[in-house]
N, C-alpha and C positions, 0 to 999 in steps of 0.2 A: 538650693545649692542652685539646680539650673536656672530659679528666676537668677538669682546673683546673677550669674555667667550672662546671659542675655542680658541684662542691664549693662554689667563693664563690657559685652559690645560694641552697648548701642551707645553709652559714656565714650570710649576709644573712635570710631565713626573708621574709615575706609579702610585702615590694616586690615583689620579680620576680614575684610571680602576672602568668600576662595569661591572655587569653582563648585555649582551647583546644580542640577538640575530638577524641576517643580514640575513632576508629572499631574498631569489633568484629567479626569473622564470627560471634562470639556475644556476647552481655556482659549476662551473671549481675548484676542489677540487687538480687537476693537481698531484693528488695521485690516478686518478681511469678515469671511466668513468664519463661526466658530471652528475649534480644530477639535477633533472629538480622537482618545485616547493620546493628548498632546501630551508635548516636552520642551519646556523653556529650559535653555542651555543657557547658565550666568557663567560670566568670567570677568574679575577685576571691576566687580563691581557694575559692572554694562552684560546687555541685551547681548548672548551671541546670533540665533537664531528660538524661532518654532520650529519644529518639527515635528515626528512621530517616531513609537519605533522603541525598542530602548538606548537608553541613558549612555555615550560611552564611557569609558572605563577613565576614574581620576574626580570624578563629579559624585557629592554627597546628594543622594536620593532623597528627597520631601513629595509627600503623595499629599493630595486632596481630589474631593469632587468633582470641586467649579474653581478653576484659574481668574482670576481678573486679575488688571494691571491696577494698580493700588488708586486709591480713590482720590480725589479731587473733589476737596470744597471750595468750592466760588467766591466765600464771600464768610467770614465770622469772625469774632472776637480771642480766638486762643492764641493765649500767651499774654495776654493784654487780660483776663478776664481772669482770677483763679476761683478754684473748687471752694474754699475759706468763704467768701461771701464777704468779707468783712475790706472795710476799708484799706489795712496793709496793700490786698492783693487784685485789686479792681483800678485799673489805669486805664479804662476806655475809655473815661470822656473827662476831657478839662472841661466843667464850667469856667472857668473867670471871665472869659471875654466870649462872642459869640462866631468865630471866626479866627481859627487857628490852624491855616494848611502847613505852617512849617512845624510844628511838631510831627515826629516822624515814630512811624510803630517801632522800627529795630530801636528808638534808643529805652523802652518801655518791655518789650516781647522777653519773657522768663521760658527760657530754655528747659527745664526743669519743673514747670507746671507741673499740679500729677494729672490734670488735665487733657494734656498731648499724650500721657502714656495712654487713657481711655480710651478716648478716642481713638488711636493708633491701635489698641486693636479689636475694631470694628474694621479693619481694614482700609480706613484714614491716612495718606502718604504724605500730602500734598494740601497748604491750606493758606489762599491768602488771606492774612490777617490785617486788623488795624486797628481805628478807634469805631466806637459806636456811632452811629445814628443817629445823637440827641440835641447837638448844636448846628448853628446853618454851617460850620465846616471845621469840622474835627480833625483835619490831620492826613498823614502819609500815609498807605496800610503798603504792606510788604507779602512777599511770596516768600512758603519758607517750607523745608519738609520735614515731620512729627518725628526728630531725631536730633540730634550735636547736644554737645554743652553748653551753648553759648548762640546766641541770636547769631552771631557773623555764622557758626559753624551750620547754624540750621538752611539762612537763608537762600535762598535762589535768587530773586529780587530784592534790593537794600532797598527800591524805594518803584513803589510798582502803580499807585495810583493816589489822587486827592479825593477823600471822603466828602461829602457834601450832601443836604439834608434841605428839602425843600419841602413844606406843608405845617402839619400841628410840630411835628419833632423839632422844627428849628425854632420855635417862637419862644422868648424869653418874658418872666412874667415881672413884673411892680415898673409898669410902663420903660422897659427895658428892649431897644433893639433888637430882634426882628419883632416885632410884636402882632402882624398882619402878613400875609401872603406875597402884599404885592410890596412891599419891605422889603425881604428878605429877598426877591428879585431884585429891589433896586440897590440892595447891600452887594449881591453879585455882581452884578452888572460896573457896579464905582468899582471895586477892584481888579477889575478886568482891564475896566478904560485906565485906569494906572498903572498897570503891566503892561500896558501898550505904549505908553509912554517912559516908559521905564525901559522899553527894547528898541527904543529909539534913541534911548540918550547916548552920547558916546564917553561918558565918563560917569559912573554908577559912585553911588555910596550905595554899599551891602544893606539889602533889607530883605532878610529871610522872606518874610511874606510875600512880598512884590516877587520878588527873585521864584516864589515857587506858584503864583500864579503865573509869571510871565513862561514857566517851561510848563504848563499846560498849552497855555497863547501856539508854545510852539511848538507842541505836539511830543514834546517828552514823557510828560505822565496823565493819561486820563485823568476825568472826572468823570466820579463815581457818584450817583446822583439817587440819593433813595426817595422814592419818590411814590405813592400807595394810589390818590385819588388819582380819577381820568385828568382833571381840570391841571393838574400838579405835574399830572407827563407832559400834555401840549405843555406847557409852561418852559421845564427843562431845558425839551426839544426845542424851542423860538431862542433862549440864552444859546444853548449850542450851535443853534446856526447862524445867529448871529456874529459870536464870536469866531467860527470854524473849527472848535476844537474837537478832539477824539472826547465822545462821551458813553458813557454804561450806563444804562437805566437799573437803579437795586430795589428791590421788591416787588413795586408794579403789582400791587392788589387788586389793581381794576384796568389790567391793558387789555383785558377783552373789551371794554367800553371803545377803545382808541386803535385796534388792532394795524388800522390801517395807517393812520398818523406813525405808530411804530415803523410799521415797515418799510414806509416812506424813507425815516431819517436813517435808514441803515445802521441805528445804534443796535447793539445785543444787546439782552436782557440775562440781568445777576437775577431771578426770582426765588420771591420771598419764600422759605421756606414751608414744604407743603401742607406740615401742621400747625403754621402760625394759627393763633388764638384771632381770632373776630371782633371786631369794637371799634367803635369809632373810625379813621378814615380807612379802617382795614374793615369795615364791614361785609362787604362787598370780595370778602376772600373767597375761594374755593378750589377744590382740591384738584380741578381737570383743569384750571391755567395751562399749567405743564403744555397737556395734550392739545390743548387750543392752542400754544405759538409756534408747535412743533408743526403741526397744521396746516399756519397760517405763513413758514418758511422763516421765523424769523430766530436767527440766535441764538441761544438760550444757556445756561450753567445753572443747576439748583444750589443752594445754599442751606451753611449751619445759622446765619443772621447773632444778631446777638439777643439770650435768651434774659431775662430779666429777675427771672428763681432759681435756688437751687438747683440740678449742676451746675446752670446757666451757661452750658454750652451743649450742643444740640449733636447728635448722629447723624452725618449727612447718608451713611446706608440708610436710615427710616424713612428719613425724606423722599429718598429717589424710589423705596420701596412700594411708600404710600401714594406716590403719585404714578409707578404699574398698576395699581391697581383703581387707575380712576383714566381709562383711558389712554395712559403712554406705554406705549409697549415695552416690550422688554428689552430689545436691543436699546430704544432710545431712552431710553430711563436711565441706564447703564451707564451712556455716551454721557448724559448727563451729570453724570460725577464723575468721570474719566477723560474722555478724548476731546467732548465738546468745552468741556470748562476749561480745559489747558490748552484746547484754543483765545476762547476768549480770552485766559490771560494772558494769553503771548510764550507761554513753559512746552509747546506741544514740540515742542525741539528736541525735549527733552523728557517730558511725562506725559502720563495719557492714553500708551499705547504700549504693545507689548511686540516691540523692532527692534529687529536689529541696530545697534548703537544706540538705543537708548538708555537710561539709567533705568536698574535692570529694582524696579518699584512693583512689588506682587503682594497679590492677597489671595488667599486659602481658602474653601469655606470646603462644610461637607453637604452641602447642598446648594439649591436657590438660594442664591445671594440677598433673594427681599423676600423669602418664605423667616416670620417670626422666628417659627423651632430649629432654622441653620442657626452654628454656631462657624466665628470666625476663626480655621486652625492655623491659620500661621501667617505672617508679615513679612517681607522683605524687603529693606531699603536701600539703595544703590549695593543689593548685594550681601549685605548684612542681618541675618535673622534676630527681628527688632521684637517677634512673639510667637509662642509657640502655643498660651492656653488656647483653652477653647473657649468663646465668649460671644 
């Protein structure tokens, strides 16, 4: 019965929001030092303030050992990738053409996909999701909350970035273009030149593909480029600077080999999942890359990416935990899946930290969140209790 009530509240939305006081032995606000014996006061789906002492009357009290902001996954395919692993629920990539920036994640996102509930149970409340990096330009991403009955209800940014890939992931087979790295770059540059001409026309015939690239040129949409090898990272930076576009480097397995170039570019990195498998272009992948990016002063966040086998979606909490075990300090690891991820995605005004006026997205744990023996004991999104089953 309680599970049914939680599901009903999750589907119904903010109408069920109530005054809640979340008590924690330690509250990580991500806006300052951790607060011992802290209390997060919530009303009307927003955070009132973080304080200490007893909760005021009129608030339902929830308690946990550790309280954090809801976790933010900086890139994945949640809602497009289904748990059944069948054609009917696999919408993460369209292979009919190598370049399709006009495809929108919001048109494929399934707000009722069971994997959404799964990752939410570990504290994930916000996800940057969209098409997977399996063709040269796969489509537009979106940013969602892990709640809502429809894509519109879940979305907080309907069109976030345009996803592209350089390297082996962009190659086509059977003598189809692109077959090499240089061909992929040439095709991408040609589209931006076409978009420049399109922007300068006084009278335009609508072309969804060129229109999307024109929005990238105008700075409305960043280009999210999945690159792993050092030479591909440098090539991506070169294209970004040539056309003056906002760019985010995605994956970046060999980032430590070109750290100076990345830092000089000013581009942020959505780093590969910490536990991503090694092989091929990711042969030089490392558990320690997150710590190295932090030490170099390069803005970054962690992601779950796209998982090619069941259950198809990773858990961002686990990725941060492994990074914390390989050189990344606890606070920095937590930041990489909360406030730093929110800043990189441009949604830090709403999520990523526990501050007055922000969305009441809260995760509760019965111990250190990065210990494998710890459970997530509760999740709030917009002040609505979404999960109370320890996981």
